[in-house]
C-alpha positions, 0 to 999 in steps of 0.5 A, a space after each residue: 699368865 703374868 697377871 695371874 701371878 699377882 692374884 691368889 685366885 683366877 678363873 676362866 668363865 664363859 657366859 651364855 644366854 638362854 632362850 627362855 627369857 626375852 633378855 636372853 633372846 635379845 642377848 643372844 642376837 646382839 652384843 649387850 656389854 651392859 649385861 657383862 657390866 651388870 654381871 661384874 657389879 653383882 660379882 663385886 657386890 657378892 665379893 664385898 659381902 663375902 669379905 665382910 662376912 669372913 672379916 677379911 682385912 683386904 677389900 676384894 680385888 676383881 680384874 678381867 679380860 673379856 671377849 664377846 663371840 658370835 658363834 660360827 654355827 648359829 650366830 649366838 652371842 656369848 662371852 668368854 673371860 678370864 677373871 682375877 681376884 684375891 677371893 675364891 670366885 666359886 664361893 660367890 653366889 650359888 651354882 646349880 647343875 643337872 642334879 642340884 646344888 654343886 659345891 665341889 670345884 672338881 664337879 664344876 670344871 669343864 675339862 676338854 670338850 666335856 662341858 659342865 653347864 652350870 646355873 650361877 646365881 650371879 648370871 641369871 640370863 643362861 648357863 655358865 661354864 668354868 675352866 682352870 686358868 692354865 695356859 690352855 684355858 687362857 689361850 682359848 679365851 684369847 683366841 676370841 679376843 683376836 677376832 676383835 682385831 681381825 677387821 676388814 679395815 685393819 686388813 685392807 690391802 692384805 691377803 686376809 681382807 676378803 674373809 676379815 669381815 665375816 670373821 670379825 664378830 668379836 668384842 674385846 674389853 679388859 681392865 686397864 689401870 694398870 694394864 693386864 700383866 704390867 704389875 708383874 713386869 715392873 716387879 720383874 724389872 725391880 728384881 733385875 735392878 736389885 741384881 744390877 742386870 738387864 735381860 739378854 733378850 726381849 724374852 720373859 719367863 712367866 711362871 706356869 707359862 711354857 717357853 718364853 713370852 716375847 712381848 709385842 706392841 706397847 708392852 714391848 715398848 714398856 719392857 724396852 724402856 725399862 731395860 734402858 733405864 736399868 742399864 743407865 743406872 748400872 752405867 752411873 753406878 759402875 761406869 760401864 753398861 750391864 754385862 748383858 747389854 751387848 747381848 740385848 743389842 745383838 738380839 734386837 739387831 734386826 728390829 729397827 724400832 727396838 734399836 731406836 729405843 735401846 740406842 736412843 739414850 746410849 751414844 758412843 761419845 756422850 758429853 760428860 757434862 750432859 751425863 753429870 747434869 742428867 745424873 743430878 736431875 735424876 737425884 733431884 727427882 728421886 729426892 722429890 719423889 721421896 718427899 712426896 711419898 713421905 708426905 702421902 704415905 707417912 700420914 696418920 691416915 692412908 690416901 683414898 686409893 689405899 683406903 679403897 682396899 679396906 673392908 667396911 669393918 676395917 674402915 670403921 675401926 679407923 673412924 672412916 666411912 665410905 660413901 658414893 658421891 653424885 657422880 657415883 664415885 666412892 669418897 671417904 670421910 671421918 665418922 662423926 666426932 673425929 677430926 676431918 681426914 685432911 686434919 688427920 692426914 696432916 699428922 705425921 706417923 712414926 713411919 709408913 702408914 700400916 694401910 699403905 699398899 706400897 709397903 715393901 716397894 723400893 721407894 718405900 724402903 728408901 723413904 723409910 729406911 729405919 723400918 725398911 718400908 714395911 712388908 708388902 701386901 699380897 695381891 
């Protein structure tokens, strides 16, 4: 749900196999994640074609969570996934229902136990079902993701060990760079930083999510370390912890792992010299970060990562072309007759590059104060 806030379009999808082809019969018997990779390759190719046809300024973005499940009744493999994008996924490829072509969203969506089976041109191995990406639909997908964690090895010595191997028939994959929901977390922390505040408890309010989300695992650690950093900034600025800091410590008093992170950088008797040294190191690191940012994002041509969000038409306007190297990695170069990208990136612009994906961030505003770092990009 946190990841959904950063994407204009999101969809819950189930992919199943048909017995009418050999590939379908094989896919239903064992997990073939190669089929999912091929599906996403077709999806991304269709998204690029759609973006070019509509002359969109942004390159397609597609991220996902995917869980493979082996059905309890017949043992047939199928895939449940949540797909996030800046494009309407229902406009990619064609959908066929029982009575022919389907184009209206309401006619495509499965509601409750009433499944609407569709043939999607991007999934030639069987039928698909689509659900709204609300909390209920996402819970449905993530319940299958948990099967991948419920193994006999991980359950050894617990009361669930006896049935774990029968239940552990899942396969879980997802986009990882950045982690799902991480971009939202850091935007939340930036908002707290602007207020000079921290959370009073490790509980997060996510749009359209009922109740509070209490993070766990590595996501909880990232949250705690971010809160520690925010509080230290408040201490340096005001000489005292953030007003919510005592409440945060009190809410974590029963969790030793939390307190180890929260109290680690905080001591009752900090050495003033060490505090000043740390403050100066932080200032120096900030200056270095701004210099690097100005060199990278103030150039006449954006970096390869930012160029990756542009369409082919937009690249052509800038005298740049995209190509695939021998390792299958996308690379960029100037079109014939233009100076090399290295030479063009050595040229300084009047401010932050107009194609920079970090426009509007705090670092951008600090580095280019005259223009305020520009407006942020959607998605």
